DOTI-603095 format. One record per atom (N, C-alpha, C, O): residue number from 1; residue in three letters; atom name; x, y, z. Coordinates in steps of 0.02 Angstrom, whole numbers, plus 32768, in hexadecimal, padded with zeros to 4 digits. Example, Ala and Ser with C-alpha at 12.3 -4.5 7.8 and 13.67 -1.06 7.14 Angstrom:
BEGIN
NODE   n res atom    X    Y    Z
NODE   1 ala    N 8294 7EE4 8186
NODE   1 ala   CA 8267 7F1F 8186
NODE   1 ala    C 8294 7F5B 8186
NODE   1 ala    O 82C8 7F5A 81A7
NODE   2 ser    N 8282 7F90 8162
NODE   2 ser   CA 82AC 7FCB 8165
NODE   2 ser    C 8285 8002 818A
NODE   2 ser    O 829E 8039 8192
***
This chain:
BEGIN
NODE   n res atom    X    Y    Z
NODE   1 met    N CA93 9E07 D796
NODE   1 met   CA CABF 9DD3 D77E
NODE   1 met    C CACA 9DA1 D7B6
NODE   1 met    O CAD4 9DB4 D7F0
NODE   2 glu    N CACA 9D61 D7A5
NODE   2 glu   CA CAD3 9D2D D7D7
NODE   2 glu    C CB1A 9D2E D7F2
NODE   2 glu    O CB49 9D3E D7CE
NODE   3 glu    N CB23 9D1D D832
NODE   3 glu   CA CB65 9D1F D852
NODE   3 glu    C CB99 9CF5 D82D
NODE   3 glu    O CBD1 9D0B D824
NODE   4 ala    N CB86 9CB9 D818
NODE   4 ala   CA CBB5 9C8E D7F5
NODE   4 ala    C CBCC 9CAE D7B3
NODE   4 ala    O CC06 9CA9 D7A1
NODE   5 glu    N CB9E 9CCD D790
NODE   5 glu   CA CBAF 9CEE D751
NODE   5 glu    C CBE0 9D28 D75D
NODE   5 glu    O CC0F 9D31 D736
NODE   6 ile    N CBD4 9D4E D791
NODE   6 ile   CA CC01 9D85 D7A3
NODE   6 ile    C CC47 9D69 D7B3
NODE   6 ile    O CC79 9D84 D79D
NODE   7 trp    N CC49 9D32 D7DA
NODE   7 trp   CA CC88 9D14 D7ED
NODE   7 trp    C CCAF 9CFE D7AF
NODE   7 trp    O CCEB 9D0C D7A9
NODE   8 phe    N CC8D 9CDC D77F
NODE   8 phe   CA CCAF 9CC5 D743
NODE   8 phe    C CCCA 9D00 D71A
NODE   8 phe    O CD00 9CFC D6FE
NODE   9 lys    N CCA4 9D36 D716
NODE   9 lys   CA CCBC 9D70 D6F0
NODE   9 lys    C CCFA 9D8E D711
NODE   9 lys    O CD26 9DA7 D6EF
NODE  10 leu    N CCFC 9D8D D753
NODE  10 leu   CA CD36 9DA8 D777
NODE  10 leu    C CD74 9D7C D76F
NODE  10 leu    O CDAC 9D94 D778
NODE  11 gln    N CD6B 9D3D D75D
NODE  11 gln   CA CDA3 9D0F D755
NODE  11 gln    C CDC2 9D14 D710
NODE  11 gln    O CDF8 9CF9 D704
NODE  12 thr    N CDA2 9D37 D6E2
NODE  12 thr   CA CDBC 9D3E D69E
NODE  12 thr    C CDFB 9D68 D69E
NODE  12 thr    O CDFC 9D9F D6BB
NODE  13 val    N CE2E 9D4F D67D
NODE  13 val   CA CE6D 9D73 D678
NODE  13 val    C CE6F 9D98 D636
NODE  13 val    O CE65 9D7A D601
NODE  14 glu    N CE7A 9DD8 D639
NODE  14 glu   CA CE80 9E00 D5FC
NODE  14 glu    C CECA 9E00 D5E8
NODE  14 glu    O CEF4 9E16 D60F
NODE  15 leu    N CED9 9DE9 D5AC
NODE  15 leu   CA CF1E 9DE6 D595
NODE  15 leu    C CF33 9E28 D576
NODE  15 leu    O CF0D 9E48 D550
NODE  16 glu    N CF6F 9E3D D585
NODE  16 glu   CA CF8A 9E7A D567
NODE  16 glu    C CFA7 9E69 D523
NODE  16 glu    O CFBC 9E30 D517
NODE  17 ala    N CFA9 9E99 D4F7
NODE  17 ala   CA CFC1 9E8F D4B3
NODE  17 ala    C D00B 9E7D D4B0
NODE  17 ala    O D020 9E59 D482
NODE  18 ser    N D033 9E94 D4DF
NODE  18 ser   CA D07B 9E89 D4DB
NODE  18 ser    C D096 9E5E D514
NODE  18 ser    O D0BD 9E75 D53D
NODE  19 ile    N D07F 9E20 D516
NODE  19 ile   CA D099 9DF1 D548
NODE  19 ile    C D0D9 9DD2 D52C
NODE  19 ile    O D0D8 9DB6 D4F6
NODE  20 pro    N D110 9DD7 D551
NODE  20 pro   CA D14F 9DBC D537
NODE  20 pro    C D14C 9D70 D533
NODE  20 pro    O D12D 9D4F D55D
NODE  21 thr    N D16E 9D54 D501
NODE  21 thr   CA D171 9D0C D4F9
NODE  21 thr    C D1A5 9CF1 D529
NODE  21 thr    O D1DE 9D09 D529
NODE  22 pro    N D193 9CBF D552
NODE  22 pro   CA D1C5 9CA1 D580
NODE  22 pro    C D1FF 9C84 D558
NODE  22 pro    O D1F6 9C6A D521
NODE  23 gln    N D23B 9C89 D574
NODE  23 gln   CA D277 9C71 D551
NODE  23 gln    C D2A4 9C4B D580
NODE  23 gln    O D2A6 9C59 D5BC
NODE  24 ile    N D2C8 9C1C D564
NODE  24 ile   CA D2FE 9BF9 D588
NODE  24 ile    C D33C 9BFD D55C
NODE  24 ile    O D339 9BEB D521
NODE  25 ala    N D372 9C16 D578
NODE  25 ala   CA D3B1 9C1F D554
NODE  25 ala    C D3A7 9C45 D513
NODE  25 ala    O D3C5 9C35 D4E0
NODE  26 gly    N D37C 9C78 D515
NODE  26 gly   CA D371 9CA3 D4DB
NODE  26 gly    C D344 9C87 D4A6
NODE  26 gly    O D337 9CA8 D473
NODE  27 lys    N D32A 9C4A D4B0
NODE  27 lys   CA D2FE 9C2B D47F
NODE  27 lys    C D2B6 9C2C D499
NODE  27 lys    O D2AB 9C1A D4D3
NODE  28 pro    N D286 9C40 D46F
NODE  28 pro   CA D240 9C42 D486
NODE  28 pro    C D226 9BFB D497
NODE  28 pro    O D236 9BCB D474
NODE  29 leu    N D1FF 9BF7 D4CC
NODE  29 leu   CA D1DF 9BB7 D4DD
NODE  29 leu    C D1A2 9BAE D4B1
NODE  29 leu    O D17C 9BDD D4A6
NODE  30 thr    N D198 9B73 D498
NODE  30 thr   CA D15D 9B64 D470
NODE  30 thr    C D13C 9B25 D48A
NODE  30 thr    O D15E 9AFA D4A7
NODE  31 trp    N D0FC 9B20 D47F
NODE  31 trp   CA D0D7 9AE4 D494
NODE  31 trp    C D0D0 9AB6 D458
NODE  31 trp    O D0BC 9ACC D422
NODE  32 thr    N D0E1 9A77 D461
NODE  32 thr   CA D0DA 9A46 D42C
NODE  32 thr    C D09D 9A1B D43A
NODE  32 thr    O D097 99FD D470
NODE  33 lys    N D06F 9A19 D40B
NODE  33 lys   CA D031 99F4 D416
NODE  33 lys    C D03D 99A9 D413
NODE  33 lys    O D06B 9992 D3F1
NODE  34 pro    N D013 9983 D436
NODE  34 pro   CA D019 993A D433
NODE  34 pro    C CFF9 9920 D3F2
NODE  34 pro    O CFD8 9946 D3CE
NODE  35 ala    N D005 98E1 D3E4
NODE  35 ala   CA CFE6 98C2 D3A9
NODE  35 ala    C CF9A 98C3 D3AF
NODE  35 ala    O CF7F 98C5 D3E7
NODE  36 ala    N CF78 98C0 D377
NODE  36 ala   CA CF2E 98BF D377
NODE  36 ala    C CF14 9887 D3A4
NODE  36 ala    O CF2D 984F D3A1
NODE  37 gly    N CEE3 9897 D3CD
NODE  37 gly   CA CEC5 9867 D3F9
NODE  37 gly    C CEE8 9861 D43D
NODE  37 gly    O CED0 983C D468
NODE  38 phe    N CF1F 9885 D446
NODE  38 phe   CA CF43 9883 D485
NODE  38 phe    C CF3A 98C4 D4AC
NODE  38 phe    O CF25 98F7 D490
NODE  39 val    N CF49 98C2 D4EC
NODE  39 val   CA CF46 98FC D517
NODE  39 val    C CF8C 9907 D533
NODE  39 val    O CFAF 98D8 D543
NODE  40 lys    N CF9F 9946 D539
NODE  40 lys   CA CFE1 9958 D556
NODE  40 lys    C CFD6 9980 D595
NODE  40 lys    O CFAD 99AE D597
NODE  41 cys    N CFFB 996E D5C9
NODE  41 cys   CA CFF6 9991 D609
NODE  41 cys    C D039 99B2 D618
NODE  41 cys    O D06C 9991 D620
NODE  42 asn    N D039 99F5 D61D
NODE  42 asn   CA D074 9A1B D62E
NODE  42 asn    C D071 9A2C D678
NODE  42 asn    O D03C 9A3F D692
NODE  43 val    N D0AA 9A26 D69A
NODE  43 val   CA D0AF 9A34 D6E2
NODE  43 val    C D0E7 9A66 D6ED
NODE  43 val    O D11B 9A62 D6CD
NODE  44 ala    N D0DD 9A94 D71B
NODE  44 ala   CA D111 9AC5 D72B
NODE  44 ala    C D10E 9AD7 D775
NODE  44 ala    O D0DB 9AD0 D796
NODE  45 cys    N D148 9AED D78E
NODE  45 cys   CA D14A 9B04 D7D4
NODE  45 cys    C D17C 9B3D D7DB
NODE  45 cys    O D1A8 9B45 D7B1
NODE  46 ser    N D174 9B62 D810
NODE  46 ser   CA D1A5 9B95 D822
NODE  46 ser    C D1AE 9B91 D86D
NODE  46 ser    O D180 9B80 D892
NODE  47 trp    N D1EB 9BA2 D885
NODE  47 trp   CA D1FA 9B9B D8CC
NODE  47 trp    C D21B 9BDB D8E5
NODE  47 trp    O D245 9BF8 D8C3
NODE  48 ser    N D209 9BF0 D921
NODE  48 ser   CA D228 9C2A D941
NODE  48 ser    C D24E 9C12 D97E
NODE  48 ser    O D230 9BFC D9AF
NODE  49 glu    N D28F 9C17 D97B
NODE  49 glu   CA D2B9 9C04 D9B5
NODE  49 glu    C D2AC 9C33 D9EF
NODE  49 glu    O D2AD 9C1E DA29
NODE  50 ala    N D2A0 9C73 D9E1
NODE  50 ala   CA D295 9CA5 DA15
NODE  50 ala    C D258 9C95 DA40
NODE  50 ala    O D25A 9CA0 DA7D
NODE  51 ser    N D223 9C7D DA21
NODE  51 ser   CA D1E5 9C70 DA47
NODE  51 ser    C D1D6 9C26 DA50
NODE  51 ser    O D1A4 9C14 DA6E
NODE  52 asn    N D202 9BFA DA35
NODE  52 asn   CA D1F7 9BB1 DA38
NODE  52 asn    C D1B1 9B9F DA1F
NODE  52 asn    O D18F 9B76 DA3D
NODE  53 thr    N D19E 9BBD D9E7
NODE  53 thr   CA D15E 9BAD D9C8
NODE  53 thr    C D169 9B9D D97E
NODE  53 thr    O D19D 9BAF D962
NODE  54 cys    N D139 9B7A D961
NODE  54 cys   CA D13D 9B6E D919
NODE  54 cys    C D0F6 9B70 D8FD
NODE  54 cys    O D0C5 9B6A D921
NODE  55 gly    N D0F4 9B79 D8BC
NODE  55 gly   CA D0B5 9B76 D898
NODE  55 gly    C D0BB 9B41 D863
NODE  55 gly    O D0EF 9B3C D842
NODE  56 gly    N D087 9B1B D85A
NODE  56 gly   CA D087 9AE8 D826
NODE  56 gly    C D048 9AED D7FC
NODE  56 gly    O D014 9B02 D815
NODE  57 ala    N D04E 9ADA D7BD
NODE  57 ala   CA D014 9ADD D791
NODE  57 ala    C D01B 9AA7 D75B
NODE  57 ala    O D052 9A92 D74A
NODE  58 trp    N CFE2 9A92 D741
NODE  58 trp   CA CFE1 9A64 D708
NODE  58 trp    C CFA8 9A77 D6DA
NODE  58 trp    O CF76 9A95 D6EE
NODE  59 leu    N CFB0 9A64 D69A
NODE  59 leu   CA CF7F 9A74 D667
NODE  59 leu    C CF7E 9A3A D635
NODE  59 leu    O CFB1 9A29 D618
NODE  60 ala    N CF43 9A1C D62B
NODE  60 ala   CA CF3B 99E7 D5FA
NODE  60 ala    C CF18 9A03 D5BD
NODE  60 ala    O CEE4 9A24 D5C2
NODE  61 arg    N CF36 99F7 D582
NODE  61 arg   CA CF19 9A10 D543
NODE  61 arg    C CF15 99D7 D510
NODE  61 arg    O CF3D 99A8 D511
NODE  62 asp    N CEE4 99DD D4E3
NODE  62 asp   CA CEDD 99AC D4AD
NODE  62 asp    C CF0B 99BF D473
NODE  62 asp    O CF30 99EF D477
NODE  63 ser    N CF07 9998 D43D
NODE  63 ser   CA CF34 99A3 D404
NODE  63 ser    C CF25 99E3 D3DD
NODE  63 ser    O CF4B 99F6 D3B1
NODE  64 asn    N CEED 9A04 D3ED
NODE  64 asn   CA CEDE 9A45 D3CF
NODE  64 asn    C CEF4 9A7F D3FB
NODE  64 asn    O CEEC 9AB9 D3E8
NODE  65 gly    N CF0F 9A6F D436
NODE  65 gly   CA CF24 9AA3 D465
NODE  65 gly    C CEED 9ABA D494
NODE  65 gly    O CEF7 9AE8 D4BB
NODE  66 lys    N CEB2 9A9A D490
NODE  66 lys   CA CE7A 9AAD D4BB
NODE  66 lys    C CE88 9A95 D503
NODE  66 lys    O CE97 9A5A D50E
NODE  67 ala    N CE83 9AC3 D533
NODE  67 ala   CA CE8C 9AB1 D579
NODE  67 ala    C CE52 9A85 D590
NODE  67 ala    O CE18 9A98 D589
NODE  68 leu    N CE62 9A4B D5AC
NODE  68 leu   CA CE2F 9A1C D5C3
NODE  68 leu    C CE23 9A23 D60E
NODE  68 leu    O CDEA 9A22 D625
NODE  69 cys    N CE59 9A2B D634
NODE  69 cys   CA CE55 9A36 D67C
NODE  69 cys    C CE98 9A51 D695
NODE  69 cys    O CECC 9A48 D675
NODE  70 his    N CE96 9A71 D6CE
NODE  70 his   CA CED2 9A8F D6EA
NODE  70 his    C CECA 9A99 D735
NODE  70 his    O CE92 9A95 D74F
NODE  71 ser    N CF02 9AA5 D756
NODE  71 ser   CA CEFF 9AB4 D79D
NODE  71 ser    C CF40 9AD7 D7B1
NODE  71 ser    O CF72 9AD3 D78E
NODE  72 arg    N CF3E 9AFA D7E9
NODE  72 arg   CA CF79 9B1A D805
NODE  72 arg    C CF72 9B1A D850
NODE  72 arg    O CF3B 9B18 D86B
NODE  73 arg    N CFAB 9B1D D872
NODE  73 arg   CA CFAA 9B1B D8BB
NODE  73 arg    C CFEA 9B37 D8D8
NODE  73 arg    O D01F 9B34 D8B8
NODE  74 arg    N CFE5 9B53 D913
NODE  74 arg   CA D01E 9B6D D938
NODE  74 arg    C D02C 9B3D D972
NODE  74 arg    O CFFE 9B24 D992
NODE  75 phe    N D06C 9B30 D97E
NODE  75 phe   CA D081 9B04 D9B5
NODE  75 phe    C D0B1 9B2B D9E2
NODE  75 phe    O D0D9 9B53 D9CA
NODE  76 ser    N D0AE 9B1F DA23
NODE  76 ser   CA D0DC 9B3F DA52
NODE  76 ser    C D107 9B0B DA73
NODE  76 ser    O D0F8 9ACF DA71
NODE  77 gly    N D13E 9B22 DA92
NODE  77 gly   CA D16C 9AF4 DAB4
NODE  77 gly    C D197 9ACC DA83
NODE  77 gly    O D1AC 9A94 DA93
NODE  78 ile    N D1A4 9AE8 DA48
NODE  78 ile   CA D1CB 9AC6 DA15
NODE  78 ile    C D213 9ADF DA19
NODE  78 ile    O D220 9B1A DA0F
NODE  79 ser    N D243 9AB1 DA26
NODE  79 ser   CA D287 9AC6 DA35
NODE  79 ser    C D2B8 9AC2 D9FA
NODE  79 ser    O D2F2 9AD6 DA00
NODE  80 ser    N D2A1 9AA9 D9C0
NODE  80 ser   CA D2CF 9AA5 D987
NODE  80 ser    C D2A7 9AA4 D945
NODE  80 ser    O D26C 9A95 D945
NODE  81 leu    N D2CA 9AB3 D90F
NODE  81 leu   CA D2AB 9AB0 D8CD
NODE  81 leu    C D297 9A68 D8BD
NODE  81 leu    O D262 9A5C D8A0
NODE  82 arg    N D2C1 9A39 D8D0
NODE  82 arg   CA D2B1 99F2 D8C3
NODE  82 arg    C D270 99DE D8E7
NODE  82 arg    O D246 99BC D8CA
NODE  83 gln    N D268 99F3 D925
NODE  83 gln   CA D22B 99E4 D94A
NODE  83 gln    C D1F0 9A06 D928
NODE  83 gln    O D1BA 99E9 D924
NODE  84 ala    N D1F9 9A43 D910
NODE  84 ala   CA D1C4 9A67 D8ED
NODE  84 ala    C D1AE 9A41 D8AE
NODE  84 ala    O D173 9A3A D8A1
NODE  85 glu    N D1E0 9A28 D888
NODE  85 glu   CA D1D0 9A02 D84B
NODE  85 glu    C D1AC 99C2 D85C
NODE  85 glu    O D17C 99AF D83A
NODE  86 gln    N D1C1 99A0 D891
NODE  86 gln   CA D1A2 9961 D8A4
NODE  86 gln    C D15A 996B D8BC
NODE  86 gln    O D12D 9944 D8A9
NODE  87 ile    N D14F 999D D8E5
NODE  87 ile   CA D10C 99A8 D900
NODE  87 ile    C D0DC 99C0 D8C9
NODE  87 ile    O D0A0 99B2 D8CC
NODE  88 thr    N D0F7 99E4 D898
NODE  88 thr   CA D0CD 99FB D860
NODE  88 thr    C D0B5 99C0 D836
NODE  88 thr    O D07C 99BF D81F
NODE  89 leu    N D0E0 998E D82D
NODE  89 leu   CA D0CC 9953 D807
NODE  89 leu    C D09B 9929 D82F
NODE  89 leu    O D084 98F5 D817
***
């Protein structure tokens, strides 16, 4: 098997049957699709005060929910949640 093919297979995430639905204030989070012909980009970040690091990610999807492109990154030396949000954008 070619090295690239092996690498791609190792990157596949196997989903478990019972993944909890994320919630805010007891209400499940849902994704709302954009109008036909439009693309929606969702951005998220998390920050650790203990390690002064944050992680940021974005995902662009079409009106059918198909992922078009995405990225994620870790940043160090981040001293606040506001800074984490700004650097993620």
